[in-house]
N, C-alpha and C positions, 0 to 999 in steps of 0.2 A: 550191352547186348545190341543196341542199334547204332553202333559206331562204324561208319563207313571207312574211316581211316584204318582201323584195325583190320577190317576185311580186305582192304587194298594191300596192306602189308602181307597178309596171309596169301592172297592171290598171287602176288609177286613171288613169294617164297615157293608156292606150289608150281608156278610156271617154271621157275629156275630149277626146280627139282624134277621136272618132267612129269608131274602129277597133274595132267591137264584137266581131267574130270573134276578133281577137287578145286583146282584154280577156277574153273568155270562156275562151279556152284557158289563159291565164296564171292567171286566177282559179281555174279548175278544178284546175290544178296546186297552187295554194296550199291549196285544200280537201283535196286528196289528201294533202298533207304534214301539214296541221293541220286535221283534220276537225271539231274543236270550236271553231275560230276564227270568232267572230261576224262580224268584218269581212270575212274571206275569203268566207264564205257570202253575205253581203250583196252583195259585189262580183260574185259569180257570178250571183246573182239579177238584179242590175241589168243585167248583160251579156245575160242571157237575155231580159229584158224588151225591151231595145233592139234585139235581133235579131228581135223579133216572136214570141218564145216565151213568151207569157203563162202557158200551162199549166206549162211547165218552171219558170218563175220562181216561180209559186205553190207548186209542189212543193218547190223549194229553200227558199223562205221558211218553209214549214210546219215544217221542221227547227228553225227559230228560234222560231217562234210556239208550239211545243209545250213549250218550256223554261219553267221556273218564273218567270224574269224576262227575257223577250225584250227586245232593244234596241228603243227607240222607232222607229228608222229602219225596222225590219222591218214595223211596223204602217203606217207612212207609205207604204212601197213597195207593200204589199198594197192599200192604198186607191187608190193610183195605178193599179195593174193593174186593179182593179175598175172604175175610171172609164174606162180605156182599153177595157175590154170592154163598156162601156155598161151596167154593173150599178150605176148611181148609187144605187139604193135600199140596196144593201149597203155601199157605200163609207164612209158617215159613221161606222160603227162602228169604223173603223180609223184615223180622224183624231183 
């Protein structure tokens, strides 16, 4: 029941299926179980972005970007969010 790996697999499946609310809920569970898990945090941010919550996604990503060695995907997703927000001048710094 408290397996973050299983929840990450489900979150990826729901994201790929376009079921963003379900992806969000499952990814949030994974983050609650494993709050330092980079992949779980990224999945949550992706789900938030897909649901139209750019602000929530940026806040979630900030947890990763403040780490000493953030995953590259966090920068990429931040750049995508900036482009979606029409902040193209800021986006190149994240690609």
